[in-house]
C-alpha positions, 0 to 999 in steps of 0.5 A, spaced: 621 113 575 627 110 572 631 104 575 637 109 575 633 113 580 629 108 584 629 105 591 631 099 588 636 100 583 640 104 589 639 098 594 642 093 588 648 099 587 650 097 594 650 091 593 657 087 594 659 083 588 658 076 588 663 072 584 664 066 582 670 060 583 676 062 579 677 057 573 683 053 574 686 048 569 682 041 569 676 046 570 669 044 567 666 048 562 660 048 558 657 051 552 651 054 552 648 058 546 643 063 548 642 066 542 644 064 534 647 058 533 654 057 531 658 053 525 660 046 526 666 047 524 668 053 528 664 050 534 669 044 533 675 049 534 673 053 540 672 047 544 679 044 541 682 050 543 678 050 551 681 044 552 688 046 549 687 051 555 687 045 559 679 045 561 674 040 561 669 042 555 664 038 551 660 040 545 654 043 547 647 039 547 644 039 540 638 043 539 633 045 533 634 051 531 629 056 530 631 061 524 636 065 527 636 063 534 639 057 536 633 053 539 626 056 542 626 061 547 624 056 552 629 051 550 634 055 550 632 057 557 632 050 561 639 049 558 641 055 561 638 054 568 640 047 567 647 048 566 646 054 572 644 048 577 649 043 574 653 042 581 659 038 575 660 045 571 664 050 574 663 055 569 659 057 562 662 060 555 657 062 550 657 059 543 656 065 539 652 072 539 647 074 533 640 075 537 636 072 542 639 073 550 633 077 551 628 072 550 631 068 556 630 074 561 623 073 565 622 071 572 623 064 570 630 065 569 631 069 575 627 064 580 632 059 577 639 063 579 643 060 585 650 061 587 655 065 582 658 061 576 663 064 571 659 066 565 663 068 559 662 072 552 660 078 548 656 081 543 648 079 545 651 075 551 650 083 554 643 083 555 644 076 559 650 079 563 647 086 565 641 082 567 646 078 572 649 084 575 643 088 576 639 083 579 644 078 583 650 082 582 654 077 579 661 078 576 662 076 569 667 076 563 666 080 557 671 076 552 671 070 547 666 065 545 667 058 542 665 060 535 667 067 536 673 068 538 676 061 541 676 059 535 680 062 531 686 061 536 690 066 542 694 071 538 690 071 532 686 076 527 679 075 529 682 070 536 683 072 543 688 075 548 691 069 553 693 073 558 688 077 560 682 071 559 687 067 564 688 073 569 680 075 568 678 067 571 684 065 574 687 071 578 686 071 586 689 078 587 688 085 585 693 090 582 694 087 575 693 090 569 690 090 562 693 093 556 688 096 552 692 098 546 688 104 543 688 111 544 687 116 550 681 121 547 681 125 554 686 124 558 686 123 565 685 117 571 679 114 574 677 109 578 669 105 578 666 099 577 667 096 570 660 094 566 657 095 559 658 091 553 656 092 546 652 099 546 646 098 542 645 091 547 646 095 553 641 101 550 637 095 550 636 095 557 633 102 558 626 102 561 627 095 563 627 091 570 634 090 569 636 097 566 643 098 567 645 103 572 651 107 570 653 111 576 660 110 578 662 106 572 668 106 567 663 104 561 665 100 556 662 101 550 663 097 543 659 094 536 660 093 529 657 094 522 654 101 524 655 108 521 657 113 525 651 117 525 648 110 528 653 110 533 651 118 535 644 116 535 646 111 541 651 116 544 645 121 544 640 116 547 645 115 552 646 122 554 639 124 553 636 118 558 641 120 563 646 114 563 652 119 562 651 122 568 656 120 573 660 116 570 667 115 571 671 114 565 669 110 558 673 104 554 670 104 547 672 098 542 675 100 535 668 099 532 670 095 525 666 095 519 663 102 522 667 106 516 663 113 514 659 112 508 662 118 505 670 120 505 671 125 509 665 125 513 665 124 521 668 117 523 666 113 530 672 116 533 670 123 531 663 122 534 665 120 540 670 125 541 665 130 540 659 127 545 664 124 550 669 129 551 665 134 554 664 130 560 671 131 562 673 124 564 678 119 561 676 117 555 680 111 551 679 109 544 680 103 540 680 097 544 679 091 542 674 088 546 668 085 544 668 085 536 674 086 534 679 083 528 685 084 533 686 079 539 680 079 543 681 082 550 677 078 556 675 084 561 672 082 568 664 086 569 662 088 575 669 089 579 673 096 581 678 098 576 682 104 574 683 107 568 689 110 566 688 114 559 695 116 557 698 112 551 695 106 549 691 106 555 690 100 560 685 098 566 688 096 573 684 091 575 683 093 584 680 087 586 680 079 583 674 077 579 673 070 582 674 066 589 678 061 590 
C-alpha cells in the first residue's frame, strides 16, 4: 500500500501546518550545505546579499568535501541538526543544491527535529522540504540559496525576486499575491495546498516513507537540463503512480536547458500540455520558480493558495506562511 492511500498518510494530510517565526530584519540566519559544495566567490556574494537584506548571516562552517558532496553524510546531518537545535538561529538558508540531501533523511534526523524554523532552498533541497512536510508538517520556502540566486542579487538574471521572498518569510497576513509571469496552458481557478519542487526530486520520494501526498495540492514542478522526452517520462510516472489524481492545479517552471534535440520535435511545453491538459485543472507554464535564468520567485510550501490561470498567471496566498 502506498503512502497516498495509507492510514498514516491520511492522518498526516489532516494535520495542521506548522509554521516558523517570521524572519524580520535583524533575524539570524544560518547557511547549511546538505548537498554539494559552492564556490567561495558565490558563497561570499550570497552572504553579502543576506546582510543587505538586513539579516545577520555568517559564513557556513568549513567542512571537508567528499566528491560531489559538501561533506560526509554524517557531517552534513550533524550540522543540520545542530542548526535546528540552536536557539540563536532563526532560519536556515541552503548553500546550493547539486546532490546529496537525500542522505540526511533517516530516523536520526527525524528524532532531532523540534520546533519549526524557516528553511529555504530549491533543487536538491526538495527532498528535505518534502521530508519536513510529510513527517512534521513544516512549512518551508522554495526560493533562492546563497550560491544559487542570492549571489547574483535581487532582480538580476540568475538572481531572485525580492518582493516574493520578503512576503513569504515576513508577511503575517493573508491574501497577498505572487505574479507567476508565465502563461496559462489550461485556464481557470483552483484552491489547494502549495507543494512540490524539482520534479525529479519529487519523483524520487515515491515509495519512501515520506512519499509526497499530492491530493488536494497545487503542484509546483520544475527542473533543468532535461530533454522533452525525459520530462514526458517523469510526468507519465506521476500519472501512472496516481500522483496526478486529486491534484487541484499545476504551476510549471520555465525548464531552462531543456530544448528539443531535433528542431521541430515536441518541446517541454508541448509535453506538459499533452499530459496535464486532460486533467481539467488550471495549469500555468513558464513561471520563474527554482531553476530559471530570470529573477527566481520564492514560493511558500505547505500553505493554502488560490491559483489564477489567466494571462501570466498568479498565486493568491490564502494564509500566512509564518507566525509572529
